[in-house]
C-alpha positions in Angstrom: -0.1 0.0 0.0 2.9 2.2 0.6 4.5 1.6 -2.2 1.3 2.6 -4.4 0.8 5.7 -2.7 4.6 6.5 -3.3 4.2 5.6 -6.6 0.9 7.6 -7.1 2.9 10.8 -5.3 5.9 10.6 -7.9 3.7 10.6 -10.7 2.0 13.4 -9.7 5.1 15.1 -9.0 6.4 14.7 -12.3 3.2 15.4 -14.1 3.0 19.0 -11.8 6.6 19.5 -13.0 5.8 18.7 -16.8 3.1 21.4 -16.4 5.9 23.3 -15.3 8.0 23.1 -17.7 5.3 24.0 -20.3 3.9 26.5 -18.9 7.6 27.9 -18.5 7.9 27.4 -22.1 4.9 29.2 -22.8 6.1 32.0 -20.7 8.6 32.2 -22.6 7.1 32.2 -25.6 5.1 35.2 -24.8 8.2 36.9 -23.9 9.8 36.3 -27.1 7.0 38.1 -29.2 8.1 41.5 -27.5 10.9 41.1 -30.2 13.8 39.1 -28.5 13.5 36.1 -30.2 13.8 35.6 -34.1 11.8 33.6 -37.1 13.5 30.3 -38.2 14.1 30.1 -42.0 15.2 26.6 -40.5 12.3 25.3 -39.0 9.8 26.9 -41.9 12.5 24.6 -43.7 12.0 21.6 -41.7 8.3 21.8 -41.4 8.1 22.4 -45.3 10.0 19.4 -46.3 8.4 17.1 -43.4 12.4 15.7 -42.0 14.3 16.8 -39.5 18.1 16.0 -40.8 20.5 15.6 -37.7 24.1 14.6 -37.4 24.9 11.8 -35.3 27.9 9.1 -34.7 27.7 5.7 -35.6 31.3 5.0 -34.5 31.2 6.4 -31.1 29.3 3.4 -28.7 27.2 3.5 -26.6 26.1 7.3 -28.0 26.1 6.8 -31.1 26.8 2.9 -33.1 25.4 0.3 -35.5 23.4 -2.3 -34.7 23.6 -6.1 -35.9 21.0 -5.5 -38.4 23.7 -2.2 -39.5 20.9 0.3 -38.4 22.0 3.4 -36.6 21.2 3.6 -32.9 22.3 4.9 -29.6 22.3 7.2 -26.7 21.8 10.5 -29.0 20.0 8.4 -31.4 17.2 8.6 -29.1 17.2 12.0 -28.6 17.7 13.0 -32.0 13.8 11.3 -32.2 12.3 12.7 -29.3 13.3 15.9 -30.8 11.6 14.9 -34.3 8.9 13.5 -32.7 7.9 17.0 -30.7 8.2 18.9 -33.9 5.8 16.9 -34.9 8.2 15.5 -38.3 10.3 12.4 -39.7 13.7 12.2 -39.2 16.5 11.8 -41.1 20.1 10.3 -39.9 23.3 11.6 -41.6 26.3 9.6 -40.0 29.1 12.2 -39.3 32.9 12.4 -37.2 34.7 14.8 -35.1 36.4 16.2 -38.0 33.1 17.1 -40.0 30.4 16.9 -37.5 30.5 21.1 -37.3 31.4 21.2 -41.4 28.3 19.4 -42.7 26.2 21.7 -40.4 27.7 24.9 -42.3 27.3 23.2 -45.6 23.6 23.2 -45.0 23.8 19.2 -44.9 22.2 18.9 -41.6 19.4 21.0 -39.8 21.3 20.0 -36.5 24.2 18.6 -34.6 23.7 15.8 -32.0 27.3 14.1 -32.1 29.0 14.2 -28.4 30.0 17.4 -29.1 31.4 19.5 -26.7 30.6 22.9 -25.7 33.6 25.8 -26.2 33.9 28.9 -26.9 35.9 28.7 -30.1 32.8 27.0 -31.0 30.3 28.7 -30.3 32.3 31.6 -32.3 31.0 29.4 -35.8 27.8 27.6 -35.1 25.2 28.1 -32.0 25.5 25.8 -29.4 21.8 24.9 -27.6 21.4 26.1 -24.0 20.9 24.0 -21.4 23.6 21.6 -22.2 21.8 17.8 -22.5 25.1 15.9 -21.1 29.0 16.4 -20.2 32.5 14.0 -20.4 36.4 14.4 -19.6 38.8 12.7 -21.4 40.8 10.2 -20.4 43.3 7.4 -21.8 42.4 4.3 -23.1 46.0 2.0 -22.1 46.7 -1.8 -23.4 47.4 -4.0 -20.6 51.1 -3.5 -20.7 51.5 0.0 -20.2 52.0 1.5 -16.6 51.5 5.1 -16.8 49.5 6.1 -13.1 49.2 10.4 -14.0 48.7 12.9 -16.9 52.4 14.2 -16.1 53.3 10.7 -17.3 52.8 11.0 -20.8 55.0 13.8 -21.4 56.5 13.3 -25.1 54.7 10.0 -25.4 53.2 8.9 -28.9 49.2 9.7 -27.8 46.4 8.4 -30.4 43.3 11.1 -30.8 41.3 11.4 -33.2 40.8 14.6 -35.8 37.9 17.4 -34.0 38.3 16.5 -30.8 38.2 19.5 -28.7 40.7 18.4 -26.4 43.3 17.4 -28.8 44.9 21.2 -28.5 44.9 21.7 -25.0 45.8 18.4 -23.7 48.9 18.5 -26.2 49.8 22.0 -24.9 49.3 20.8 -21.1 51.2 17.7 -21.1 53.6 18.0 -24.5 52.4 15.0 -25.9 53.1 13.7 -29.6 49.9 13.1 -31.0 49.2 10.5 -33.8 46.2 12.0 -35.5 43.2 9.5 -36.7 40.6 9.6 -38.8 38.1 7.2 -36.7 37.8 5.6 -32.9 38.6 2.1 -34.6 41.5 3.0 -36.4 43.1 4.7 -33.4 42.2 2.0 -31.2 43.7 -0.1 -33.8 46.6 1.8 -33.7 46.9 1.3 -29.5 46.5 -2.5 -30.2 49.7 -2.5 -32.9 51.4 -0.6 -29.9 52.1 2.5 -32.4 51.1 4.8 -29.7 50.6 3.7 -25.9 47.1 5.0 -25.3 43.9 6.3 -27.1 43.0 9.5 -26.0 39.4 10.2 -25.8 36.1 10.7 -23.8 35.7 8.5 -20.7 32.0 8.3 -21.5 32.8 6.4 -24.7 36.3 4.2 -23.2 33.7 2.9 -20.0 31.4 1.5 -23.4 34.8 0.0 -24.8 36.4 -1.8 -21.6 32.5 -3.0 -20.9 34.0 -4.9 -24.8 35.5 -8.4 -24.1 37.3 -7.7 -27.7 39.2 -4.9 -25.3 39.7 -7.0 -22.5 42.4 -6.2 -20.1 42.8 -2.9 -21.3 42.7 0.1 -19.0 41.8 3.7 -18.1 43.3 4.3 -14.7 44.0 8.3 -15.1 41.0 10.5 -13.4 39.4 12.6 -16.6 40.0 15.5 -17.4 38.7 19.0 -18.7 35.2 17.9 -18.3 33.1 19.7 -20.7 29.2 19.8 -21.6 28.0 18.6 -24.8 25.1 20.7 -26.9 23.2 20.6 -29.6 25.0 22.6 -32.4 23.0 24.6 -34.8 23.8 27.0 -37.8 25.3 30.3 -36.1 22.5 32.2 -38.1 19.9 30.8 -35.9 21.4 32.4 -32.7 18.0 33.8 -30.8 16.0 32.6 -33.1 12.6 30.4 -32.2 14.5 27.3 -33.5 16.8 27.8 -30.9 14.2 28.7 -28.7 12.4 25.7 -29.1 15.5 23.5 -28.7 16.3 25.1 -25.7 13.3 23.9 -24.4 13.0 20.6 -25.4 16.4 19.3 -23.5 15.0 21.5 -20.4 12.0 19.2 -20.3 14.7 16.0 -20.8 16.8 17.7 -18.2 13.2 18.4 -15.5 11.8 15.3 -16.5 14.6 12.5 -16.0 14.7 11.3 -19.4 18.3 11.7 -20.0 18.9 9.6 -17.2 16.4 7.2 -18.2 18.4 7.1 -21.7 21.8 7.0 -19.7 19.9 3.8 -18.0 19.1 2.2 -20.7 22.1 2.0 -22.8 24.1 0.7 -20.1 26.2 4.1 -19.1 27.3 4.2 -15.2 25.3 7.2 -13.9 26.5 10.8 -13.7 27.1 13.7 -11.5 26.0 15.7 -14.3 23.0 14.6 -15.0 22.3 14.2 -11.5 22.6 17.5 -10.4 21.4 18.7 -13.7 17.9 16.9 -12.7 17.9 18.5 -9.6 18.6 21.9 -10.9 15.8 22.0 -13.3 13.5 20.3 -10.8 14.1 23.3 -8.2 11.1 25.3 -7.6 12.2 29.1 -7.0 10.6 30.9 -3.4 7.6 32.3 -6.1 6.5 29.2 -7.1 8.2 29.2 -10.7 10.6 27.4 -11.8 14.1 28.1 -10.2 16.0 27.4 -13.9 13.3 29.7 -16.2 14.3 32.2 -19.3 15.0 36.0 -18.5 13.8 38.8 -19.7 16.4 38.8 -22.7 15.4 35.0 -23.5 18.1 33.9 -22.3 18.1 30.8 -19.0 19.5 32.7 -15.7 22.9 32.4 -15.7 23.0 29.9 -12.8 21.3 27.3 -15.4 23.9 28.3 -18.1 27.0 26.5 -19.1 29.7 27.5 -16.6 32.8 26.2 -18.6 34.5 28.5 -21.5 37.3 28.2 -23.2 38.0 32.5 -23.5 41.0 34.5 -24.9 41.4 37.7 -23.5 44.1 40.4 -22.8 45.4 39.8 -25.9 47.8 42.0 -28.2 49.8 42.1 -31.2 48.9 39.6 -34.0 46.4 37.9 -31.9 44.2 41.4 -31.2 44.8 42.3 -35.0 43.3 38.7 -35.9 40.5 38.0 -33.2 39.3 42.1 -34.6 39.6 41.0 -38.2 38.2 37.7 -37.6 34.8 39.9 -35.5 34.6 42.3 -38.1 34.9 40.6 -41.5 34.4 36.8 -40.5 37.9 35.9 -42.2 39.6 33.6 -39.4 43.2 33.8 -40.5 44.2 31.8 -37.2 47.8 30.9 -39.1 49.2 34.3 -38.6 47.8 35.2 -34.9 47.1 31.8 -33.2 50.8 30.2 -32.3 49.8 26.5 -31.9 47.8 27.1 -35.2 50.8 28.4 -37.0 52.9 25.8 -35.3 50.7 22.6 -36.4 50.5 23.9 -39.9 53.9 24.6 -40.0 54.8 20.7 -39.0 52.6 19.6 -41.2 54.1 21.6 -44.3 57.7 20.3 -43.3 56.3 16.7 -42.8 54.7 17.1 -46.7 57.8 18.2 -48.2 59.8 15.1 -45.8 57.5 12.5 -47.5 57.2 14.7 -51.6 61.3 14.7 -51.4 61.8 11.3 -50.4 58.5 9.8 -52.8 60.2 11.1 -55.3 63.7 10.1 -54.7 62.7 6.5 -54.5 60.5 6.1 -57.3 62.8 7.4 -59.3 64.9 4.9 -58.1 62.8 2.1 -58.1 61.5 2.8 -61.1 64.6 3.0 -62.9 66.5 0.1 -61.4 63.4 -1.8 -62.1 63.3 -1.6 -65.4 66.9 -2.3 -65.7 66.1 -5.7 -64.1 63.2 -6.0 -66.2 65.1 -6.0 -69.1 67.7 -8.4 -67.9 68.5 -11.4 -69.6 67.5 -13.5 -66.6 63.7 -14.7 -67.8 62.9 -15.7 -64.1 64.5 -12.3 -62.5 62.9 -10.2 -65.3 59.3 -11.5 -65.2 59.5 -11.6 -61.7 59.8 -7.8 -61.4 57.8 -7.0 -64.1 54.9 -9.1 -62.2 55.7 -6.6 -59.2 55.4 -3.5 -61.1 52.0 -4.8 -62.4 50.6 -5.1 -59.6 52.4 -1.7 -57.8 50.9 0.1 -60.5 47.6 -1.3 -60.3 47.3 -1.7 -56.5 45.5 2.2 -54.7 48.4 3.2 -52.6 45.6 3.9 -49.8 44.9 0.4 -50.1 48.2 -0.7 -49.8 48.9 1.3 -46.5 45.8 0.2 -45.1 47.4 -3.6 -45.8 50.8 -3.3 -44.4 50.3 -1.0 -41.4 46.5 -2.6 -40.2 47.2 -6.1 -41.8 51.4 -7.3 -42.1 51.5 -4.8 -39.2 49.6 -6.0 -36.9 51.0 -9.9 -37.5 54.6 -8.8 -37.6 53.5 -7.0 -34.2 51.8 -9.7 -32.2 54.8 -12.7 -33.5 57.5 -10.2 -33.3 56.5 -7.0 -31.0 57.9 -4.7 -33.7 55.6 -2.1 -34.9 55.7 -0.4 -38.2 56.3 2.9 -39.3 53.3 5.1 -40.9 55.4 7.3 -42.0 57.7 4.6 -43.5 55.2 2.9 -44.7 53.1 5.6 -46.2 56.7 6.4 -48.5 56.7 2.3 -49.0 53.5 2.4 -51.2 54.0 5.7 -52.7 57.0 4.3 -54.2 56.5 1.3 -54.8 52.8 2.9 -57.1 54.9 5.7 -58.5 58.2 3.5 -59.1 56.1 1.0 -60.8 54.8 3.9 -63.2 58.0 4.9 -63.6 59.4 1.9 -64.8 56.1 0.8 -66.9 57.2 4.9 -68.9 60.9 3.9 -69.3 60.3 -0.2 -70.9 57.6 1.8 -73.1 60.7 4.9 -74.0 62.8 1.2 -74.3 60.5 -0.8 -76.9 60.0 2.7 -78.9 63.9 3.7 -79.1 64.5 -0.5 -80.5 62.5 0.8 -83.6 65.4 2.6 -84.6 68.3 0.5 -82.5 66.6 -3.0 -83.0 69.3 -4.7 -80.8 69.5 -2.1 -78.1 69.6 -3.1 -74.1 69.3 -1.1 -71.6 71.9 -0.9 -68.9 72.6 1.4 -65.8 75.5 2.9 -68.3 72.3 3.7 -71.1 69.7 4.7 -68.8 69.7 8.6 -68.9 69.3 8.1 -72.8 65.9 6.1 -72.5 65.3 8.9 -69.0 65.1 11.7 -71.5 63.0 10.0 -73.7 60.6 9.1 -70.8 60.9 12.2 -69.0 57.4 13.7 -70.2 56.2 10.6 -68.5 58.1 10.5 -65.3 57.7 14.1 -64.6 53.9 13.8 -64.6 54.3 10.8 -62.3 56.7 12.5 -59.8 54.4 15.1 -60.4 51.6 13.0 -59.1 52.9 11.7 -56.2 53.6 15.0 -54.8 50.5 15.4 -54.9 49.6 12.1 -53.7 51.2 12.8 -49.7 48.1 14.0 -48.8 46.9 10.5 -48.6 49.4 10.1 -45.2 46.7 12.1 -43.6 44.8 8.8 -43.2 46.9 6.7 -41.0 48.2 9.3 -38.9 51.2 10.8 -40.4 50.9 14.5 -39.7 51.3 16.0 -42.9 50.0 18.9 -44.5 46.4 18.0 -44.6 45.9 16.5 -41.5 47.7 20.0 -39.9 44.5 21.9 -42.0 41.9 19.4 -41.4 42.4 19.6 -37.6 42.6 23.6 -37.5 39.0 23.8 -39.4 37.3 20.7 -36.9 38.6 23.3 -34.5 38.4 26.8 -35.8 35.6 26.1 -38.1 37.4 28.4 -40.5 36.4 26.1 -43.8 37.4 28.8 -46.6 40.3 30.1 -45.2 42.2 27.1 -44.8 41.5 25.3 -47.4 42.1 28.2 -49.6 45.6 28.1 -47.7 45.5 24.4 -48.3 45.2 25.0 -52.0 47.7 28.0 -52.2 49.9 25.8 -50.7 49.7 23.0 -52.5 50.2 24.8 -55.2 53.9 26.4 -54.3 54.9 23.1 -53.7 53.7 21.4 -57.0 55.2 24.4 -58.7 58.4 24.2 -56.9 58.3 20.6 -57.7 57.7 21.3 -61.6 60.4 23.7 -61.7 63.2 21.4 -60.0 62.5 18.4 -61.6 62.7 20.7 -65.3 66.0 22.0 -64.3 67.1 18.1 -63.5 65.5 17.2 -66.7 67.6 20.1 -68.7 70.9 19.1 -67.0 70.1 15.3 -67.9 69.8 16.6 -71.4 72.4 18.6 -71.7 75.0 15.4 -70.4 73.4 13.2 -72.8 74.3 15.7 -75.5 
């Protein structure tokens, strides 16, 4: 009987709470009629098309993942479905990653982003982060059984795996001077940890908890205390700041906190109770002394300060280039972080240096392999010549990116397991690019040999006369070497911090897509121009020597 009365009282309290939050929403809407809220074109488009497009993750269990049937499910997928239901429209999901989620939003590919997006001041400069926040997490280190790191200070100078687009990458690298290896997805980063290419994976503690419960990662651990606790927020277009769409989403999240819906979803997906949701639930249920909800909107339409996000990363008291750069960004929208931000500038320059080294080494090895391969392919030893020609054919037909994955995650995993040797991603990239391009150079050389034999039937290629054939094949060889210079961008797929990787990391944090992509394009044009000029110079020298 007592239990029955308790359940009835609990139901009445919940009902009263729901009514109070609804009244709060109505009151806030009445306030907006005074002119503090703007009409939302995005909301109008959503209702016109009849469905809401939400950017969600599918590689971050249990917040977003694929079930056994290949369908996207998870904690945040439930939230997206509830928002669509409240808006009275259908739901369409778009899979996003940490590196492209805000890009998708800025491009208009999605209406909202609900993808473990930390609410930071930097992100608020490029998108609208809906308040209140709906969840929070910190960062920890996912480590294999054989690694004994007992404090964050011990990560100094260590190779740490990370995923592009995570808000904490920059801060943790600056704070602990760790060497971050950037991967496109959590799965690739965890495989790199398994192959011992890094001592651990820097990631949200909420996702790591789920991984540790997975039999696949038996024995792995995360003993370091979570740091940089940062709330998550729904992200919408920057144009929707102060709009009815932002207001409606904020009211929905507020009701989630008040009703305990988020805690129910947390429990349903096997997540341990978090202090953030417990405190938020208590705060949003709190009633003021005048009988009104404590967390309510004030005259300007925003929530009371006590109920807003208190954790912001701000840049104040700046001068010099930083002041000029920030002023330019605020007045014109041109975010030249490469000029005024030391960290971005250092990252870009490191990426540029890595790209130049990749380019030079790939050209040298490609040219060497191509010439040597052509000479051996022309060998009088039938078996040797056949083997070399077969290797050249396979090398030319196999995409270098596929080769990188096969060697690094396939062969590399076997070698690491049986011999304890971890392959260098940098060396693997150079090897794959050089074999692919070297095969093209070899083919060009052999074709030139056949052409030369039309006039000199008894011609036989040797080291002594390869310069003559190189002159005939110079056009095709130069084109192949220019292409390998462009192909160095593939290195970012296996966490080699080249120029594209550095640019993507800056874009994912800053959101300055246009500026950075133009900077990347201009830089690559300069690199390719330099490569062309150098190759033309070497070609002229070769012609002079042969003549």
